[in-house]
LUMZAGU-575990 format. One record per residue (C-alpha): chain; x, y, z; residue number from 1; residue in three letters. Coordinates in nm, 4 decimals, decimal comma. Layout:
<atoms>
["A" [X Y Z] NUM "ala"] ...
</atoms>
This chain:
<atoms>
["A" [0,0000 0,0000 0,0000] 1 "met"] ["A" [0,1250 0,3472 -0,0854] 2 "glu"] ["A" [0,2184 0,5996 0,1841] 3 "asn"] ["A" [0,0328 0,9287 0,1550] 4 "asn"] ["A" [0,2011 1,2542 0,2556] 5 "lys"] ["A" [-0,0356 1,5229 0,3698] 6 "val"] ["A" [0,0413 1,8771 0,4918] 7 "lys"] ["A" [-0,1777 1,9626 0,7922] 8 "val"] ["A" [-0,2052 2,2413 1,0491] 9 "lys"] ["A" [-0,2273 2,1515 1,4166] 10 "ile"] ["A" [-0,2531 2,4274 1,6777] 11 "tyr"] ["A" [-0,1158 2,6826 1,4351] 12 "gly"] ["A" [0,1870 2,4838 1,3164] 13 "gln"] ["A" [0,2205 2,3015 0,9864] 14 "glu"] ["A" [0,3209 1,9355 0,9803] 15 "tyr"] ["A" [0,3700 1,6821 0,7009] 16 "val"] ["A" [0,2123 1,3538 0,8042] 17 "ile"] ["A" [0,2900 1,0385 0,6138] 18 "ser"] ["A" [0,0842 0,7206 0,6444] 19 "gly"] ["A" [-0,0937 0,4313 0,4779] 20 "ala"] ["A" [-0,4329 0,5858 0,5471] 21 "lys"] ["A" [-0,6163 0,7848 0,2827] 22 "ser"] ["A" [-0,5622 1,1599 0,2536] 23 "arg"] ["A" [-0,9079 1,2283 0,3981] 24 "glu"] ["A" [-0,8454 1,0064 0,7020] 25 "glu"] ["A" [-0,5097 1,1737 0,7761] 26 "ile"] ["A" [-0,6718 1,5180 0,7535] 27 "ile"] ["A" [-0,9553 1,4008 0,9794] 28 "gln"] ["A" [-0,7084 1,2710 1,2459] 29 "val"] ["A" [-0,5061 1,5954 1,2342] 30 "ala"] ["A" [-0,8253 1,8032 1,2636] 31 "ala"] ["A" [-0,9298 1,6006 1,5673] 32 "his"] ["A" [-0,5903 1,6578 1,7365] 33 "val"] ["A" [-0,6129 2,0306 1,6523] 34 "asp"] ["A" [-0,9642 2,0599 1,7996] 35 "val"] ["A" [-0,8618 1,8766 2,1177] 36 "arg"] ["A" [-0,5535 2,0957 2,1605] 37 "met"] ["A" [-0,7655 2,4106 2,1101] 38 "gln"] ["A" [-1,0173 2,2871 2,3703] 39 "glu"] ["A" [-0,7436 2,2004 2,6205] 40 "ile"] ["A" [-0,5689 2,5367 2,5633] 41 "ala"] ["A" [-0,8950 2,7251 2,6295] 42 "glu"] ["A" [-0,9657 2,5159 2,9419] 43 "ala"] ["A" [-0,6081 2,5714 3,0646] 44 "ala"] ["A" [-0,6296 2,9486 3,0085] 45 "lys"] ["A" [-0,9657 2,9611 3,1911] 46 "ala"] ["A" [-0,8147 2,7719 3,4851] 47 "ser"] ["A" [-0,4910 2,9681 3,4831] 48 "gly"] ["A" [-0,2795 2,6601 3,3995] 49 "ile"] ["A" [0,0300 2,6969 3,1819] 50 "ala"] ["A" [-0,0035 2,5620 2,8289] 51 "thr"] ["A" [0,3633 2,4581 2,7948] 52 "ala"] ["A" [0,2782 2,0882 2,7943] 53 "asn"] ["A" [-0,0247 2,1258 2,5725] 54 "leu"] ["A" [0,0829 1,8422 2,3411] 55 "gly"] ["A" [0,1201 1,6010 2,6328] 56 "val"] ["A" [-0,2162 1,7049 2,7745] 57 "leu"] ["A" [-0,3788 1,6577 2,4336] 58 "ala"] ["A" [-0,2096 1,3185 2,3982] 59 "ala"] ["A" [-0,3338 1,2150 2,7448] 60 "val"] ["A" [-0,6821 1,3452 2,6667] 61 "asn"] ["A" [-0,6951 1,1702 2,3283] 62 "ile"] ["A" [-0,5524 0,8510 2,4811] 63 "thr"] ["A" [-0,8208 0,8665 2,7494] 64 "ser"] ["A" [-1,0802 0,8968 2,4744] 65 "glu"] ["A" [-0,9097 0,6071 2,2947] 66 "tyr"] ["A" [-0,9249 0,3857 2,6057] 67 "phe"] ["A" [-1,2879 0,4831 2,6606] 68 "gln"] ["A" [-1,3684 0,3940 2,2994] 69 "val"] ["A" [-1,1735 0,0654 2,3377] 70 "met"] ["A" [-1,3659 -0,0081 2,6577] 71 "gln"] ["A" [-1,6944 0,0658 2,4797] 72 "glu"] ["A" [-1,5773 -0,1514 2,1900] 73 "leu"] ["A" [-1,5050 -0,4383 2,4304] 74 "glu"] ["A" [-1,8436 -0,3873 2,5943] 75 "glu"] ["A" [-2,0063 -0,3829 2,2505] 76 "asn"] ["A" [-1,8184 -0,7030 2,1597] 77 "lys"] ["A" [-1,9417 -0,8634 2,4825] 78 "arg"] ["A" [-2,2968 -0,7435 2,4126] 79 "ile"] ["A" [-2,2657 -0,8621 2,0532] 80 "asn"] ["A" [-2,1508 -1,2081 2,1693] 81 "met"] ["A" [-2,4456 -1,2215 2,4115] 82 "gln"] ["A" [-2,6791 -1,1099 2,1349] 83 "leu"] ["A" [-2,5385 -1,3807 1,9079] 84 "glu"] ["A" [-2,5942 -1,6404 2,1820] 85 "lys"] ["A" [-2,9462 -1,5060 2,2347] 86 "asp"] ["A" [-3,0077 -1,5100 1,8595] 87 "ala"] ["A" [-2,8879 -1,8720 1,8401] 88 "gln"] ["A" [-3,1124 -1,9567 2,1349] 89 "his"] ["A" [-3,4105 -1,7884 1,9677] 90 "tyr"] ["A" [-3,3323 -1,9574 1,6367] 91 "val"] ["A" [-3,3252 -2,2898 1,8217] 92 "gln"] ["A" [-3,6552 -2,2044 1,9921] 93 "leu"] ["A" [-3,7976 -2,1028 1,6547] 94 "trp"] ["A" [-3,6855 -2,4331 1,4999] 95 "asp"] ["A" [-3,8366 -2,6264 1,7910] 96 "glu"] ["A" [-4,1581 -2,4262 1,7640] 97 "thr"] ["A" [-4,1705 -2,4851 1,3897] 98 "lys"] ["A" [-4,1128 -2,8589 1,4429] 99 "lys"] ["A" [-4,3805 -2,8679 1,7152] 100 "asn"] ["A" [-4,6189 -2,6823 1,4857] 101 "tyr"] ["A" [-4,5524 -2,9276 1,2028] 102 "leu"] ["A" [-4,6014 -3,2211 1,4423] 103 "asp"] ["A" [-4,9237 -3,0615 1,5688] 104 "tyr"] ["A" [-5,0384 -3,0059 1,2106] 105 "lys"] ["A" [-4,9691 -3,3714 1,1222] 106 "glu"] ["A" [-5,1496 -3,4896 1,4373] 107 "glu"] ["A" [-5,4424 -3,2629 1,3589] 108 "thr"] ["A" [-5,4607 -3,3955 1,0036] 109 "gln"] ["A" [-5,4504 -3,7514 1,1375] 110 "ala"] ["A" [-5,7284 -3,6686 1,3854] 111 "ile"] ["A" [-5,9352 -3,5058 1,1100] 112 "val"] ["A" [-5,8885 -3,8128 0,8897] 113 "met"] ["A" [-5,9796 -4,0401 1,1814] 114 "gln"] ["A" [-6,2855 -3,8234 1,2533] 115 "lys"] ["A" [-6,3943 -3,8440 0,8891] 116 "glu"] ["A" [-6,3450 -4,2220 0,8956] 117 "glu"] ["A" [-6,5485 -4,2503 1,2173] 118 "leu"] ["A" [-6,8215 -4,0274 1,0734] 119 "leu"] ["A" [-6,8278 -4,2572 0,7684] 120 "gly"] ["A" [-6,8610 -4,5588 0,9967] 121 "gln"] ["A" [-7,1374 -4,3850 1,1947] 122 "ile"] ["A" [-7,3199 -4,3047 0,8721] 123 "lys"] ["A" [-7,2877 -4,6669 0,7566] 124 "ala"] ["A" [-7,4133 -4,7905 1,0978] 125 "leu"] ["A" [-7,7020 -4,5439 1,0886] 126 "glu"] ["A" [-7,7916 -4,6661 0,7410] 127 "glu"] ["A" [-7,7669 -5,0274 0,8589] 128 "glu"] ["A" [-7,9796 -4,9382 1,1644] 129 "asn"] ["A" [-8,2373 -4,7741 0,9399] 130 "ser"] ["A" [-8,2418 -5,0838 0,7174] 131 "asn"] ["A" [-8,2823 -5,3057 1,0238] 132 "leu"] ["A" [-8,5686 -5,0873 1,1511] 133 "lys"] ["A" [-8,7336 -5,1138 0,8096] 134 "asp"] ["A" [-8,6826 -5,4923 0,8127] 135 "ala"] ["A" [-8,8243 -5,5179 1,1675] 136 "val"] ["A" [-9,1245 -5,3058 1,0689] 137 "glu"] ["A" [-9,1759 -5,5161 0,7584] 138 "ser"] ["A" [-9,1467 -5,8384 0,9625] 139 "ala"] ["A" [-9,3862 -5,6955 1,2213] 140 "arg"] ["A" [-9,6353 -5,6062 0,9483] 141 "thr"] ["A" [-9,6009 -5,9525 0,7879] 142 "gln"] ["A" [-9,6317 -6,1196 1,1274] 143 "thr"] ["A" [-9,9402 -5,9123 1,2104] 144 "gln"] ["A" [-10,0936 -5,9920 0,8724] 145 "asn"] ["A" [-10,0111 -6,3615 0,9227] 146 "ser"] ["A" [-10,1549 -6,3583 1,2712] 147 "met"] ["A" [-10,4657 -6,1793 1,1488] 148 "asp"] ["A" [-10,5074 -6,4467 0,8795] 149 "ala"] ["A" [-10,4558 -6,7261 1,1351] 150 "val"] ["A" [-10,7044 -6,5625 1,3733] 151 "val"] ["A" [-10,9590 -6,5300 1,0917] 152 "arg"] ["A" [-10,9029 -6,8979 1,0020] 153 "asp"] ["A" [-10,9371 -7,0031 1,3670] 154 "val"] ["A" [-11,2484 -6,7895 1,4092] 155 "glu"] ["A" [-11,3921 -6,9422 1,0905] 156 "glu"] ["A" [-11,3169 -7,2925 1,2179] 157 "lys"] ["A" [-11,4667 -7,2016 1,5553] 158 "cys"] ["A" [-11,7844 -7,0841 1,3823] 159 "arg"] ["A" [-11,7899 -7,4046 1,1804] 160 "glu"] ["A" [-11,7369 -7,6067 1,4994] 161 "leu"] ["A" [-12,0083 -7,4085 1,6752] 162 "glu"] ["A" [-12,2414 -7,4683 1,3813] 163 "asn"] ["A" [-12,1472 -7,8362 1,3759] 164 "ser"] ["A" [-12,1927 -7,8531 1,7533] 165 "phe"] ["A" [-12,5277 -7,6767 1,7241] 166 "phe"] ["A" [-12,6286 -7,9131 1,4454] 167 "asp"] ["A" [-12,5147 -8,2077 1,6599] 168 "leu"] ["A" [-12,7137 -8,0766 1,9559] 169 "gln"] ["A" [-13,0156 -8,0313 1,7362] 170 "met"] ["A" [-12,9701 -8,3813 1,6036] 171 "glu"] ["A" [-12,9197 -8,5059 1,9587] 172 "asn"] ["A" [-13,2436 -8,3377 2,0663] 173 "leu"] ["A" [-13,4227 -8,4819 1,7763] 174 "gln"] ["A" [-13,2859 -8,8255 1,8524] 175 "leu"] ["A" [-13,3871 -8,7875 2,2142] 176 "lys"] ["A" [-13,7343 -8,6943 2,1016] 177 "lys"] ["A" [-13,7510 -8,9939 1,8745] 178 "glu"] ["A" [-13,6173 -9,2183 2,1502] 179 "ile"] ["A" [-13,8772 -9,0732 2,3814] 180 "glu"] ["A" [-14,1392 -9,1286 2,1194] 181 "lys"] ["A" [-14,0357 -9,4899 2,0742] 182 "tyr"] ["A" [-14,0329 -9,5406 2,4444] 183 "arg"] ["A" [-14,3682 -9,3925 2,4894] 184 "asn"] ["A" [-14,5045 -9,5882 2,1949] 185 "asn"] ["A" [-14,3538 -9,8994 2,2632] 186 "gly"] 
</atoms>
């Protein structure tokens, strides 16, 4: 990488800074040092402190900022690592939730299929029950008709027997009368 040489002004003095950074970055660093030195010089004047060691004070101040930024960077790294762990944990929870959802969906589909199968069986049993009720009703009707026919036949035979019995009684009376007649005449 090429070294860039840049002429900059820091606290009123010109310096040539050479480095691998871009021209803009070198100017930005020099401007930051200049601003910090100006701030420290104003604070020192306001406090009545000599500005002889202004460069050292600026270096200490900038180094303090550097350490604070490094500390914040370390804290951010720690937070980032925790966030990555949390993200992995949440991804794992998400995967488990997704798997549980898919399992639930499969179970639900199986239950729905089982329900449909059971409803089909119930419908077939209801149809069979209806057919059996129809058959029972038909058998009951046939049995009733048969019984009615048998009762009519029995009643008819009873009437015939009654008529025959009546005829026999009449004949018996007549025979008794004839026997009586023969007895009296004879």
